[in-house]
gemmi code that builds the backbone of each chain (N, CA, C; Angstrom):
import gemmi

chains = {
    "A": [
        ("MET", (72.731, 25.739, 41.930), (72.780, 27.018, 42.634), (71.784, 27.024, 43.787)),
        ("LEU", (70.601, 26.523, 43.511), (69.581, 26.548, 44.552), (70.011, 25.668, 45.729)),
        ("THR", (70.498, 24.460, 45.391), (70.922, 23.585, 46.492), (72.078, 24.217, 47.238)),
        ("GLY", (72.918, 24.922, 46.488), (74.025, 25.598, 47.145), (73.530, 26.602, 48.171)),
        ("ARG", (72.459, 27.248, 47.869), (71.913, 28.221, 48.802), (71.262, 27.547, 50.002)),
        ("LEU", (70.561, 26.473, 49.724), (69.855, 25.806, 50.810), (70.827, 25.093, 51.752)),
        ("LEU", (71.880, 24.555, 51.188), (72.831, 23.795, 51.993), (74.227, 24.378, 51.837)),
        ("PRO", (74.461, 25.535, 52.436), (75.732, 26.220, 52.193), (76.938, 25.412, 52.646)),
        ("HIS", (76.768, 24.594, 53.685), (77.936, 23.917, 54.250), (78.390, 22.729, 53.408)),
        ("ARG", (77.502, 22.215, 52.600), (77.840, 21.031, 51.818), (78.945, 21.326, 50.803)),
        ("ARG", (79.072, 22.597, 50.486), (80.036, 22.946, 49.448), (81.418, 23.211, 50.017)),
        ("ARG", (81.505, 23.303, 51.347), (82.807, 23.488, 51.969), (83.572, 22.172, 51.899)),
        ("LYS", (84.826, 22.231, 52.350), (85.603, 20.999, 52.358), (85.009, 20.012, 53.374)),
        ("GLU", (85.367, 18.764, 53.272), (84.548, 17.708, 53.836), (84.114, 17.822, 55.309)),
        ("PRO", (85.053, 17.809, 56.277), (84.539, 17.782, 57.653), (84.023, 19.142, 58.064)),
        ("ALA", (82.982, 19.616, 57.371), (82.603, 21.013, 57.508), (81.610, 21.263, 58.628)),
        ("VAL", (80.547, 20.509, 58.683), (79.411, 20.912, 59.494), (79.583, 20.530, 60.954)),
        ("ASP", (79.991, 21.490, 61.770), (79.989, 21.368, 63.214), (80.425, 19.979, 63.698)),
        ("VAL", (81.645, 19.614, 63.373), (82.169, 18.315, 63.797), (82.215, 18.260, 65.319)),
        ("GLY", (81.699, 17.174, 65.879), (81.712, 17.059, 67.332), (80.695, 17.952, 68.019)),
        ("LEU", (79.888, 18.633, 67.215), (78.817, 19.479, 67.741), (79.304, 20.523, 68.750)),
        ("GLN", (80.531, 20.994, 68.563), (81.089, 22.005, 69.467), (80.256, 23.282, 69.445)),
        ("ALA", (79.955, 23.730, 68.231), (79.243, 25.003, 68.093), (77.843, 24.898, 68.689)),
        ("GLU", (77.237, 23.721, 68.509), (75.879, 23.554, 69.032), (75.878, 23.594, 70.560)),
        ("ARG", (76.847, 22.875, 71.148), (76.941, 22.899, 72.620), (77.151, 24.323, 73.117)),
        ("THR", (78.001, 25.042, 72.409), (78.281, 26.417, 72.825), (77.034, 27.286, 72.696)),
        ("ALA", (76.298, 27.099, 71.609), (75.071, 27.886, 71.428), (74.066, 27.570, 72.530)),
        ("MET", (73.990, 26.286, 72.884), (73.046, 25.914, 73.951), (73.487, 26.486, 75.288)),
        ("ALA", (74.804, 26.553, 75.502), (75.299, 27.168, 76.741), (74.884, 28.634, 76.794)),
        ("TRP", (74.974, 29.300, 75.642), (74.525, 30.695, 75.574), (73.040, 30.787, 75.863)),
        ("GLN", (72.267, 29.857, 75.308), (70.819, 29.909, 75.514), (70.445, 29.668, 76.973)),
        ("ARG", (71.140, 28.706, 77.598), (70.866, 28.475, 79.024), (71.215, 29.709, 79.843)),
        ("THR", (72.292, 30.354, 79.458), (72.677, 31.571, 80.177), (71.623, 32.647, 79.979)),
        ("ALA", (71.108, 32.746, 78.757), (70.041, 33.718, 78.493), (68.824, 33.399, 79.365)),
        ("LEU", (68.507, 32.120, 79.486), (67.392, 31.731, 80.348), (67.670, 32.129, 81.798)),
        ("GLY", (68.907, 31.963, 82.220), (69.290, 32.351, 83.577), (69.103, 33.845, 83.793)),
        ("VAL", (69.545, 34.622, 82.819), (69.362, 36.073, 82.900), (67.874, 36.402, 82.979)),
        ("GLY", (67.094, 35.717, 82.131), (65.646, 35.936, 82.139), (65.036, 35.570, 83.480)),
        ("GLY", (65.494, 34.459, 84.066), (64.960, 34.008, 85.348), (65.224, 35.019, 86.452)),
        ("VAL", (66.469, 35.452, 86.559), (66.808, 36.433, 87.600), (66.045, 37.733, 87.363)),
        ("SER", (65.925, 38.122, 86.095), (65.196, 39.357, 85.783), (63.726, 39.232, 86.178)),
        ("ALA", (63.156, 38.065, 85.918), (61.751, 37.852, 86.295), (61.591, 37.963, 87.809)),
        ("LEU", (62.583, 37.441, 88.531), (62.568, 37.529, 89.990), (62.591, 38.991, 90.434)),
        ("LEU", (63.442, 39.776, 89.771), (63.531, 41.204, 90.107), (62.222, 41.913, 89.775)),
        ("LEU", (61.622, 41.497, 88.670), (60.348, 42.074, 88.265), (59.279, 41.761, 89.304)),
        ("HIS", (59.355, 40.546, 89.824), (58.415, 40.124, 90.864), (58.588, 40.977, 92.120)),
        ("LEU", (59.851, 41.246, 92.458), (60.155, 42.069, 93.636), (59.584, 43.472, 93.482)),
        ("ALA", (59.580, 43.968, 92.234), (59.151, 45.344, 91.993), (57.664, 45.535, 92.298)),
        ("ALA", (56.911, 44.445, 92.253), (55.491, 44.465, 92.629), (54.703, 45.584, 91.955)),
        ("GLY", (54.890, 45.734, 90.666), (54.052, 46.656, 89.913), (54.473, 48.109, 89.954)),
        ("ASN", (55.529, 48.403, 90.716), (56.045, 49.771, 90.766), (56.954, 49.998, 89.561)),
        ("LEU", (56.496, 50.824, 88.629), (57.180, 50.903, 87.333), (58.661, 51.300, 87.402)),
        ("PRO", (59.012, 52.382, 88.106), (60.450, 52.745, 88.148), (61.304, 51.616, 88.714)),
        ("VAL", (60.769, 50.933, 89.717), (61.528, 49.854, 90.351), (61.606, 48.642, 89.430)),
        ("ALA", (60.672, 48.567, 88.486), (60.628, 47.405, 87.607), (61.608, 47.513, 86.445)),
        ("VAL", (62.258, 48.671, 86.332), (63.128, 48.898, 85.164), (64.246, 47.842, 85.014)),
        ("PRO", (64.978, 47.527, 86.099), (66.046, 46.519, 85.923), (65.502, 45.181, 85.424)),
        ("GLY", (64.385, 44.757, 85.999), (63.797, 43.480, 85.587), (63.398, 43.497, 84.126)),
        ("LEU", (62.754, 44.593, 83.706), (62.331, 44.703, 82.305), (63.541, 44.713, 81.374)),
        ("ALA", (64.556, 45.497, 81.774), (65.765, 45.560, 80.950), (66.410, 44.182, 80.855)),
        ("GLY", (66.454, 43.477, 81.988), (67.060, 42.143, 82.002), (66.313, 41.169, 81.102)),
        ("LEU", (64.973, 41.230, 81.152), (64.181, 40.345, 80.299), (64.427, 40.646, 78.825)),
        ("SER", (64.494, 41.933, 78.486), (64.782, 42.298, 77.093), (66.155, 41.789, 76.693)),
        ("ALA", (67.123, 41.954, 77.616), (68.481, 41.492, 77.320), (68.493, 39.983, 77.085)),
        ("ALA", (67.699, 39.260, 77.868), (67.648, 37.806, 77.709), (67.127, 37.438, 76.320)),
        ("LEU", (66.067, 38.130, 75.909), (65.511, 37.883, 74.576), (66.540, 38.164, 73.489)),
        ("LEU", (67.193, 39.317, 73.634), (68.206, 39.724, 72.662), (69.322, 38.682, 72.606)),
        ("LEU", (69.686, 38.197, 73.780), (70.775, 37.230, 73.873), (70.419, 35.923, 73.147)),
        ("LEU", (69.144, 35.533, 73.242), (68.712, 34.324, 72.533), (68.909, 34.493, 71.030)),
        ("VAL", (68.511, 35.661, 70.542), (68.655, 35.928, 69.105), (70.135, 35.949, 68.710)),
        ("LEU", (70.928, 36.674, 69.504), (72.349, 36.810, 69.186), (73.065, 35.457, 69.227)),
        ("SER", (72.675, 34.609, 70.182), (73.346, 33.316, 70.292), (73.065, 32.457, 69.060)),
        ("GLU", (71.853, 32.592, 68.546), (71.511, 31.844, 67.337), (72.353, 32.337, 66.150)),
        ("GLN", (72.460, 33.669, 66.034), (73.272, 34.241, 64.947), (74.731, 33.818, 65.069)),
        ("ARG", (75.197, 33.816, 66.315), (76.581, 33.457, 66.563), (76.840, 32.001, 66.195)),
        ("TYR", (75.856, 31.170, 66.487), (75.970, 29.757, 66.144), (76.181, 29.584, 64.642)),
        ("VAL", (75.348, 30.257, 63.876), (75.460, 30.158, 62.419), (76.822, 30.659, 61.943)),
        ("ARG", (77.269, 31.782, 62.522), (78.551, 32.352, 62.110), (79.708, 31.415, 62.456)),
        ("ILE", (79.636, 30.810, 63.633), (80.724, 29.910, 64.035), (80.785, 28.714, 63.094)),
        ("VAL", (79.629, 28.127, 62.817), (79.619, 26.955, 61.942), (80.185, 27.313, 60.573)),
        ("ASN", (79.791, 28.467, 60.064), (80.278, 28.869, 58.745), (81.780, 29.128, 58.745)),
        ("LYS", (82.235, 29.886, 59.749), (83.659, 30.227, 59.834), (84.505, 28.973, 59.991)),
        ("VAL", (84.151, 28.173, 60.976), (84.938, 26.978, 61.268), (84.882, 26.004, 60.097)),
        ("GLY", (83.707, 25.951, 59.462), (83.569, 25.086, 58.306), (84.489, 25.518, 57.170)),
        ("ALA", (84.759, 26.820, 57.109), (85.644, 27.352, 56.072), (87.098, 27.302, 56.511)),
        ("GLY", (87.367, 26.708, 57.672), (88.734, 26.582, 58.147), (89.281, 27.834, 58.790)),
        ("GLU", (88.403, 28.778, 59.118), (88.849, 30.009, 59.769), (88.605, 29.907, 61.277)),
        ("PRO", (89.273, 30.782, 62.051), (88.990, 30.780, 63.487), (87.584, 31.296, 63.751)),
        ("PRO", (86.990, 30.878, 64.876), (85.640, 31.369, 65.184), (85.664, 32.870, 65.435)),
        ("PRO", (84.525, 33.556, 65.268), (84.479, 35.003, 65.456), (84.813, 35.382, 66.890)),
        ("ALA", (85.377, 36.570, 67.076), (85.745, 37.033, 68.410), (84.506, 37.145, 69.294)),
        ("PRO", (84.582, 36.617, 70.503), (83.398, 36.610, 71.372), (83.228, 37.915, 72.124)),
        ("GLY", (82.783, 38.948, 71.439), (82.533, 40.220, 72.095), (81.414, 40.120, 73.106)),
        ("LEU", (80.533, 39.146, 72.883), (79.406, 38.950, 73.792), (79.871, 38.583, 75.199)),
        ("VAL", (81.046, 37.950, 75.283), (81.545, 37.484, 76.578), (81.659, 38.646, 77.560)),
        ("ARG", (82.326, 39.701, 77.108), (82.506, 40.869, 77.961), (81.161, 41.476, 78.326)),
        ("LEU", (80.290, 41.516, 77.341), (78.975, 42.124, 77.528), (78.154, 41.391, 78.584)),
        ("ILE", (78.141, 40.075, 78.489), (77.286, 39.331, 79.420), (77.864, 39.356, 80.822)),
        ("ALA", (79.201, 39.377, 80.927), (79.805, 39.473, 82.256), (79.410, 40.798, 82.898)),
        ("ALA", (79.514, 41.881, 82.122), (79.128, 43.198, 82.639), (77.641, 43.214, 82.979)),
        ("GLY", (76.831, 42.610, 82.117), (75.390, 42.570, 82.353), (75.051, 41.841, 83.638)),
        ("ALA", (75.758, 40.752, 83.909), (75.491, 39.994, 85.128), (75.858, 40.805, 86.368)),
        ("VAL", (76.954, 41.578, 86.257), (77.333, 42.442, 87.386), (76.241, 43.479, 87.633)),
        ("VAL", (75.758, 44.075, 86.541), (74.686, 45.069, 86.669), (73.456, 44.454, 87.316)),
        ("LEU", (73.161, 43.222, 86.927), (72.005, 42.515, 87.483), (72.163, 42.323, 88.991)),
        ("ALA", (73.376, 41.966, 89.416), (73.633, 41.761, 90.847), (73.460, 43.071, 91.606)),
        ("VAL", (74.012, 44.149, 91.051), (73.893, 45.452, 91.718), (72.421, 45.863, 91.803)),
        ("SER", (71.664, 45.633, 90.715), (70.245, 45.972, 90.728), (69.509, 45.163, 91.779)),
        ("ALA", (69.878, 43.876, 91.893), (69.214, 43.030, 92.876), (69.455, 43.567, 94.283)),
        ("LEU", (70.690, 43.947, 94.566), (71.007, 44.510, 95.881), (70.191, 45.783, 96.127)),
        ("ALA", (70.186, 46.662, 95.118), (69.461, 47.922, 95.261), (67.973, 47.671, 95.469)),
        ("LEU", (67.420, 46.717, 94.706), (65.995, 46.429, 94.807), (65.631, 45.904, 96.182)),
        ("LEU", (66.482, 45.018, 96.699), (66.192, 44.461, 98.018), (66.219, 45.557, 99.083)),
        ("LEU", (67.153, 46.479, 98.923), (67.217, 47.584, 99.876), (65.985, 48.477, 99.756)),
        ("LEU", (65.588, 48.730, 98.502), (64.460, 49.625, 98.245), (63.140, 49.024, 98.715)),
        ("THR", (62.901, 47.787, 98.294), (61.601, 47.182, 98.576), (61.526, 46.695, 100.013)),
        ("ASP", (62.698, 46.525, 100.658), (62.732, 46.107, 102.048), (61.918, 44.835, 102.264)),
        ("ALA", (62.236, 43.851, 101.446), (61.437, 42.616, 101.463), (61.575, 41.871, 102.784)),
    ],
    "B": [
        ("MET", (122.142, 34.890, 58.883), (121.851, 36.306, 59.186), (120.547, 36.443, 59.965)),
        ("ARG", (120.589, 37.210, 61.022), (119.358, 37.422, 61.771), (118.890, 38.845, 61.505)),
        ("GLY", (118.315, 39.011, 60.389), (117.892, 40.361, 60.017), (116.505, 40.663, 60.536)),
        ("ILE", (115.662, 41.014, 59.621), (114.294, 41.347, 60.000), (113.458, 40.084, 59.929)),
        ("HIS", (112.753, 39.813, 61.019), (111.860, 38.663, 61.010), (110.477, 39.129, 60.625)),
        ("LEU", (109.984, 38.559, 59.591), (108.642, 38.973, 59.174), (107.599, 38.020, 59.731)),
        ("THR", (107.647, 37.824, 61.046), (106.617, 37.006, 61.667), (105.672, 37.909, 62.431)),
        ("ASP", (104.527, 37.370, 62.745), (103.502, 38.154, 63.428), (104.027, 38.719, 64.738)),
        ("GLY", (104.766, 37.883, 65.472), (105.186, 38.283, 66.809), (106.079, 39.500, 66.797)),
        ("ASP", (106.846, 39.670, 65.736), (107.836, 40.740, 65.749), (107.279, 42.092, 65.368)),
        ("ILE", (106.051, 42.118, 64.943), (105.468, 43.408, 64.602), (105.363, 44.266, 65.853)),
        ("VAL", (105.162, 43.624, 66.988), (105.024, 44.354, 68.250), (106.399, 44.754, 68.777)),
        ("THR", (107.431, 44.376, 68.106), (108.854, 44.600, 68.397), (109.264, 44.646, 69.868)),
        ("SER", (108.766, 45.562, 70.677), (109.365, 45.947, 71.953), (110.321, 44.909, 72.545)),
        ("SER", (109.800, 43.823, 73.135), (110.709, 42.835, 73.697), (110.053, 41.465, 73.709)),
        ("PRO", (110.321, 40.668, 72.726), (109.729, 39.337, 72.666), (110.257, 38.443, 73.782)),
        ("ARG", (111.325, 38.868, 74.448), (111.912, 38.075, 75.523), (111.090, 38.163, 76.791)),
        ("ARG", (110.305, 39.190, 76.902), (109.609, 39.410, 78.163), (108.120, 39.064, 78.053)),
        ("PRO", (107.752, 37.878, 78.464), (106.343, 37.519, 78.388), (105.547, 38.093, 79.554)),
        ("ALA", (106.252, 38.769, 80.488), (105.533, 39.404, 81.579), (104.639, 40.505, 81.030)),
        ("ARG", (103.655, 40.885, 81.801), (102.645, 41.858, 81.398), (101.978, 41.467, 80.085)),
        ("PRO", (101.484, 40.272, 80.032), (100.781, 39.926, 78.795), (99.454, 40.661, 78.715)),
        ("GLY", (99.054, 41.268, 79.836), (97.774, 41.958, 79.856), (97.777, 43.214, 79.013)),
        ("LYS", (98.952, 43.656, 78.615), (99.029, 44.920, 77.886), (98.524, 44.792, 76.455)),
        ("THR", (98.915, 43.721, 75.787), (98.500, 43.584, 74.392), (97.073, 43.048, 74.300)),
        ("PRO", (96.311, 43.557, 73.339), (94.956, 43.048, 73.146), (94.981, 41.546, 72.851)),
        ("LEU", (93.927, 40.899, 73.297), (93.877, 39.441, 73.217), (94.110, 38.901, 71.814)),
        ("HIS", (93.493, 39.539, 70.833), (93.558, 38.977, 69.482), (94.929, 39.169, 68.825)),
        ("GLU", (95.820, 39.930, 69.502), (97.159, 40.091, 68.947), (98.168, 39.161, 69.615)),
        ("VAL", (97.722, 38.488, 70.658), (98.617, 37.603, 71.387), (98.681, 36.237, 70.714)),
        ("GLY", (99.883, 35.722, 70.549), (100.044, 34.359, 70.050), (99.294, 34.107, 68.764)),
        ("GLU", (98.741, 32.901, 68.682), (97.972, 32.570, 67.480), (96.697, 31.844, 67.866)),
        ("HIS", (95.797, 31.750, 66.893), (94.516, 31.106, 67.162), (94.725, 29.660, 67.601)),
        ("PRO", (94.196, 29.313, 68.772), (94.265, 27.895, 69.153), (93.223, 27.091, 68.370)),
        ("ASP", (93.237, 25.820, 68.554), (92.189, 24.957, 68.017), (90.834, 25.557, 68.418)),
        ("TYR", (89.943, 25.716, 67.447), (88.686, 26.402, 67.755), (87.888, 25.685, 68.833)),
        ("ARG", (88.118, 24.366, 68.946), (87.377, 23.624, 69.973), (87.768, 24.086, 71.364)),
        ("PHE", (89.029, 24.454, 71.520), (89.486, 24.950, 72.823), (88.863, 26.314, 73.114)),
        ("THR", (88.842, 27.152, 72.082), (88.224, 28.467, 72.257), (86.776, 28.324, 72.700)),
        ("LEU", (86.055, 27.439, 72.012), (84.641, 27.265, 72.348), (84.476, 26.638, 73.722)),
        ("ALA", (85.374, 25.714, 74.068), (85.289, 25.083, 75.393), (85.509, 26.129, 76.484)),
        ("ASN", (86.452, 27.015, 76.254), (86.708, 28.102, 77.202), (85.470, 28.985, 77.345)),
        ("GLU", (84.848, 29.245, 76.205), (83.636, 30.068, 76.220), (82.518, 29.399, 77.019)),
        ("ARG", (82.365, 28.094, 76.812), (81.318, 27.370, 77.551), (81.604, 27.354, 79.042)),
        ("THR", (82.884, 27.215, 79.381), (83.247, 27.238, 80.802), (82.900, 28.589, 81.410)),
        ("PHE", (83.216, 29.638, 80.676), (82.854, 30.983, 81.134), (81.346, 31.092, 81.355)),
        ("LEU", (80.582, 30.593, 80.387), (79.130, 30.686, 80.494), (78.617, 29.894, 81.683)),
        ("ALA", (79.243, 28.748, 81.948), (78.831, 27.957, 83.103), (79.058, 28.749, 84.392)),
        ("TRP", (80.174, 29.489, 84.431), (80.430, 30.325, 85.613), (79.414, 31.442, 85.720)),
        ("VAL", (79.068, 32.036, 84.606), (78.067, 33.112, 84.652), (76.732, 32.565, 85.151)),
        ("ARG", (76.390, 31.365, 84.690), (75.136, 30.770, 85.173), (75.200, 30.501, 86.661)),
        ("THR", (76.372, 30.051, 87.126), (76.536, 29.856, 88.571), (76.321, 31.172, 89.304)),
        ("ALA", (76.894, 32.247, 88.750), (76.729, 33.564, 89.363), (75.252, 33.962, 89.377)),
        ("LEU", (74.554, 33.709, 88.277), (73.130, 34.056, 88.206), (72.336, 33.246, 89.230)),
        ("ALA", (72.692, 31.966, 89.385), (72.002, 31.124, 90.359), (72.232, 31.657, 91.774)),
        ("LEU", (73.457, 32.143, 92.037), (73.747, 32.714, 93.350), (72.878, 33.938, 93.616)),
        ("MET", (72.713, 34.762, 92.574), (71.857, 35.945, 92.746), (70.424, 35.528, 93.054)),
        ("ALA", (69.915, 34.571, 92.293), (68.543, 34.103, 92.513), (68.417, 33.530, 93.918)),
        ("ALA", (69.437, 32.783, 94.335), (69.416, 32.212, 95.682), (69.403, 33.314, 96.725)),
        ("GLY", (70.162, 34.363, 96.471), (70.201, 35.476, 97.414), (68.830, 36.119, 97.582)),
        ("VAL", (68.170, 36.369, 96.455), (66.827, 36.959, 96.520), (65.880, 36.021, 97.255)),
        ("ALA", (65.993, 34.713, 96.960), (65.115, 33.732, 97.601), (65.357, 33.687, 99.107)),
        ("VAL", (66.619, 33.777, 99.523), (66.934, 33.748, 100.952), (66.268, 34.923, 101.659)),
        ("VAL", (66.393, 36.105, 101.065), (65.793, 37.280, 101.692), (64.279, 37.122, 101.792)),
        ("GLN", (63.682, 36.522, 100.773), (62.222, 36.426, 100.741), (61.659, 35.269, 101.555)),
        ("PHE", (62.343, 34.139, 101.548), (61.675, 32.924, 102.043), (62.277, 32.291, 103.284)),
        ("VAL", (63.562, 32.537, 103.538), (64.151, 31.892, 104.710), (63.628, 32.587, 105.971)),
        ("PRO", (63.196, 31.815, 106.975), (62.688, 32.437, 108.193), (63.824, 33.002, 109.035)),
        ("GLY", (63.469, 33.805, 110.017), (64.485, 34.316, 110.933), (64.528, 35.822, 110.974)),
        ("PRO", (65.410, 36.377, 111.802), (65.526, 37.829, 111.940), (65.866, 38.493, 110.614)),
        ("THR", (65.260, 39.635, 110.380), (65.432, 40.330, 109.110), (66.895, 40.621, 108.803)),
        ("ALA", (67.624, 41.063, 109.833), (69.022, 41.446, 109.608), (69.831, 40.265, 109.080)),
        ("ILE", (69.608, 39.104, 109.671), (70.377, 37.924, 109.264), (69.994, 37.484, 107.853)),
        ("ARG", (68.683, 37.476, 107.597), (68.217, 37.108, 106.249), (68.820, 38.040, 105.201)),
        ("HIS", (68.725, 39.317, 105.484), (69.263, 40.294, 104.528), (70.757, 40.134, 104.365)),
        ("GLY", (71.434, 39.942, 105.497), (72.892, 39.771, 105.427), (73.266, 38.599, 104.540)),
        ("LEU", (72.609, 37.469, 104.787), (72.907, 36.261, 104.017), (72.595, 36.465, 102.531)),
        ("GLY", (71.429, 37.049, 102.264), (71.037, 37.291, 100.882), (71.999, 38.240, 100.172)),
        ("PHE", (72.395, 39.272, 100.886), (73.298, 40.248, 100.276), (74.656, 39.631, 99.973)),
        ("VAL", (75.105, 38.779, 100.897), (76.388, 38.105, 100.655), (76.301, 37.247, 99.389)),
        ("LEU", (75.198, 36.502, 99.266), (75.044, 35.628, 98.097), (74.995, 36.443, 96.804)),
        ("ILE", (74.232, 37.536, 96.822), (74.098, 38.335, 95.602), (75.425, 39.005, 95.243)),
        ("SER", (76.108, 39.509, 96.274), (77.407, 40.133, 96.007), (78.386, 39.108, 95.452)),
        ("LEU", (78.329, 37.909, 96.026), (79.193, 36.838, 95.522), (78.886, 36.571, 94.046)),
        ("GLY", (77.586, 36.585, 93.713), (77.206, 36.387, 92.321), (77.767, 37.476, 91.420)),
        ("GLY", (77.675, 38.716, 91.874), (78.201, 39.820, 91.075), (79.703, 39.729, 90.899)),
        ("ALA", (80.389, 39.438, 92.011), (81.847, 39.317, 91.949), (82.247, 38.173, 91.030)),
        ("LEU", (81.491, 37.075, 91.131), (81.810, 35.904, 90.320), (81.657, 36.201, 88.829)),
        ("SER", (80.649, 37.015, 88.481), (80.476, 37.375, 87.072), (81.714, 38.092, 86.560)),
        ("ALA", (82.184, 39.056, 87.370), (83.361, 39.823, 86.948), (84.590, 38.924, 86.866)),
        ("VAL", (84.778, 38.112, 87.892), (85.962, 37.247, 87.934), (85.935, 36.226, 86.798)),
        ("SER", (84.734, 35.746, 86.467), (84.662, 34.735, 85.405), (85.128, 35.325, 84.074)),
        ("TYR", (84.909, 36.627, 83.893), (85.403, 37.236, 82.659), (86.936, 37.270, 82.633)),
        ("THR", (87.525, 37.732, 83.740), (88.993, 37.781, 83.767), (89.570, 36.382, 83.644)),
        ("HIS", (88.876, 35.424, 84.222), (89.315, 34.031, 84.134), (89.290, 33.556, 82.674)),
        ("TRP", (88.206, 33.872, 81.992), (88.094, 33.507, 80.577), (89.229, 34.150, 79.774)),
        ("GLU", (89.468, 35.425, 80.084), (90.486, 36.172, 79.352), (91.869, 35.545, 79.557)),
        ("ARG", (92.161, 35.192, 80.802), (93.465, 34.593, 81.111), (93.613, 33.240, 80.418)),
        ("ASN", (92.533, 32.460, 80.455), (92.583, 31.157, 79.790), (92.824, 31.312, 78.295)),
        ("GLU", (92.095, 32.258, 77.707), (92.203, 32.461, 76.267), (93.637, 32.864, 75.902)),
        ("ARG", (94.195, 33.767, 76.711), (95.559, 34.228, 76.490), (96.542, 33.057, 76.560)),
        ("ALA", (96.388, 32.253, 77.614), (97.283, 31.108, 77.786), (97.165, 30.152, 76.599)),
        ("MET", (95.936, 29.937, 76.145), (95.732, 29.037, 75.008), (96.419, 29.572, 73.757)),
        ("ARG", (96.291, 30.870, 73.564), (96.872, 31.463, 72.357), (98.387, 31.406, 72.383)),
        ("LEU", (98.956, 31.466, 73.594), (100.406, 31.409, 73.723), (100.909, 29.974, 73.881)),
        ("GLY", (99.966, 29.030, 73.945), (100.366, 27.641, 74.122), (100.924, 27.358, 75.502)),
        ("GLU", (100.524, 28.184, 76.470), (101.004, 27.976, 77.836), (100.040, 27.108, 78.619)),
        ("GLN", (100.492, 26.739, 79.807), (99.619, 25.982, 80.690), (98.496, 26.889, 81.176)),
        ("LEU", (97.308, 26.337, 81.342), (96.205, 27.153, 81.815), (96.435, 27.545, 83.265)),
        ("PRO", (96.109, 28.798, 83.619), (96.342, 29.250, 84.991), (95.460, 28.508, 85.996)),
        ("TYR", (95.983, 28.362, 87.192), (95.218, 27.734, 88.266), (94.084, 28.654, 88.680)),
        ("SER", (92.942, 28.069, 88.984), (91.809, 28.885, 89.388), (91.356, 28.521, 90.800)),
        ("PRO", (91.320, 29.497, 91.701), (90.810, 29.219, 93.048), (89.286, 29.285, 93.103)),
        ("MET", (88.661, 29.598, 91.973), (87.214, 29.841, 91.988), (86.375, 28.654, 92.451)),
        ("PRO", (86.611, 27.445, 91.924), (85.748, 26.345, 92.346), (85.767, 26.137, 93.853)),
        ("ARG", (86.977, 26.169, 94.444), (87.088, 25.946, 95.873), (86.366, 27.046, 96.643)),
        ("LEU", (86.591, 28.271, 96.220), (86.000, 29.431, 96.891), (84.473, 29.362, 96.851)),
        ("VAL", (83.937, 29.120, 95.656), (82.482, 29.107, 95.503), (81.874, 27.951, 96.284)),
        ("ALA", (82.522, 26.792, 96.243), (82.003, 25.645, 96.993), (81.974, 25.966, 98.481)),
        ("ALA", (83.040, 26.577, 98.982), (83.095, 26.912, 100.403), (82.000, 27.908, 100.771)),
        ("MET", (81.843, 28.947, 99.962), (80.826, 29.955, 100.253), (79.426, 29.351, 100.210)),
        ("LEU", (79.197, 28.491, 99.221), (77.882, 27.868, 99.103), (77.600, 26.984, 100.300)),
        ("ALA", (78.612, 26.221, 100.726), (78.429, 25.340, 101.882), (78.076, 26.171, 103.110)),
        ("LEU", (78.798, 27.259, 103.320), (78.519, 28.133, 104.465), (77.116, 28.734, 104.367)),
        ("GLY", (76.767, 29.195, 103.168), (75.446, 29.800, 102.969), (74.329, 28.807, 103.226)),
        ("ALA", (74.500, 27.591, 102.709), (73.488, 26.560, 102.910), (73.360, 26.228, 104.391)),
        ("LEU", (74.494, 26.139, 105.071), (74.497, 25.844, 106.500), (73.733, 26.925, 107.258)),
        ("ALA", (74.013, 28.180, 106.911), (73.343, 29.298, 107.587), (71.835, 29.227, 107.375)),
        ("ALA", (71.422, 28.968, 106.114), (69.992, 28.884, 105.823), (69.358, 27.726, 106.587)),
        ("LEU", (70.101, 26.621, 106.661), (69.594, 25.446, 107.374), (69.395, 25.763, 108.847)),
        ("VAL", (70.407, 26.401, 109.446), (70.320, 26.752, 110.870), (69.117, 27.657, 111.117)),
        ("LEU", (68.953, 28.663, 110.268), (67.817, 29.580, 110.425), (66.493, 28.830, 110.357)),
        ("THR", (66.399, 27.916, 109.396), (65.152, 27.168, 109.231), (64.878, 26.284, 110.440)),
        ("VAL", (65.913, 25.581, 110.905), (65.732, 24.678, 112.046), (65.360, 25.462, 113.299)),
        ("VAL", (66.047, 26.587, 113.519), (65.737, 27.425, 114.687), (64.280, 27.861, 114.638)),
        ("ASP", (63.839, 28.244, 113.434), (62.455, 28.674, 113.274), (61.490, 27.539, 113.590)),
        ("LEU", (61.825, 26.326, 113.151), (60.974, 25.170, 113.400), (60.885, 24.881, 114.891)),
        ("VAL", (62.031, 24.964, 115.557), (62.069, 24.652, 116.983), (61.272, 25.677, 117.781)),
        ("GLU", (61.362, 26.931, 117.380), (60.709, 27.994, 118.130), (59.193, 27.971, 117.982)),
        ("THR", (58.715, 27.499, 116.862), (57.255, 27.525, 116.653), (56.572, 26.230, 117.015)),
    ],
}
model = gemmi.Model(1)
for chain_id, residues in chains.items():
    chain = gemmi.Chain(chain_id)
    for i, (resn, *xyz) in enumerate(residues, 1):
        res = gemmi.Residue()
        res.name, res.seqid = resn, gemmi.SeqId(i, " ")
        for name, pos in zip(("N", "CA", "C"), xyz):
            atom = gemmi.Atom()
            atom.name, atom.element = name, gemmi.Element(name[0])
            atom.pos, atom.b_iso = gemmi.Position(*pos), 0.0
            res.add_atom(atom)
        chain.add_residue(res)
    model.add_chain(chain)
structure = gemmi.Structure()
structure.add_model(model)
structure.setup_entities()
C-alpha cells in the first residue's frame, strides 16, 4: 500500500509513465511561457518607475506568472495520471486564459507607454 | 434497417451531412479524442506562439526605450510591435482551436499564414530599428 502511494504510476498498465516525455515537454513549454509573462511584466513594472497605480499591470502579470508556474506543475501531474490510465488528457482551459492574459498584457504595455511617455 | 444510430455524433442530430460551421459546437463535443500526443503537440505549438507574442511585446517596449531617433518614429515602431504581439496572442488561440477541431475530426490541419506574416513584420521592424540606429551613428 505504501509503495502504491509513493509510486502511483507503477500500478497502471505498462507503458504508463509519460512515454516519450510528451507531458514533460508540454509542462516545460508552460513554464517557459510563464517566464515570458513574468519577463514582460517585470519590464512593465520597470516602466512604472515606482508609481503604484501605474505598477498594477506589472504586479498583476508577475502574480499571474507565479500562479501559472504552479498550475503548470499541477497540470503536468494530471496529464501523466490521466494518460497513464488510458484516458484523454484534461481539457486545456488554461489555453484560453493565457491567450486572453497576453492580450491584456499587450494593451497594458501600450497604455503604459502612452502614460509614462518614455 | 437504418433506424436510430446510437453513436456520439448523432446526439447532435441536426445535420451530420453539413460539416460547415464547425465553430458552433463546443470543441469537446466535436469528433473524438485524438491521440493525446497530438493534443499536447498542438498545445505546445500554441504556447510557442504565445511566447513569440510576448517577445514581440518586450521588443516593442525595448524599441521605445532604447532605439535612438525621433520620438514619434520610436513610439510608432514600438506600438506596432506591441500591437502585433497582442494580435498574435489572440490569433494563436483561434489557431489552436482550429487545429484541435481538425484533429478531433481527423481532417487536415488548416493552413496558417502566421509564420510568414510574423517573419515579414519582424524583418521590417528589425530593418527600421537598424536604419534608426545607423542614422543616429552617422549624425553624431
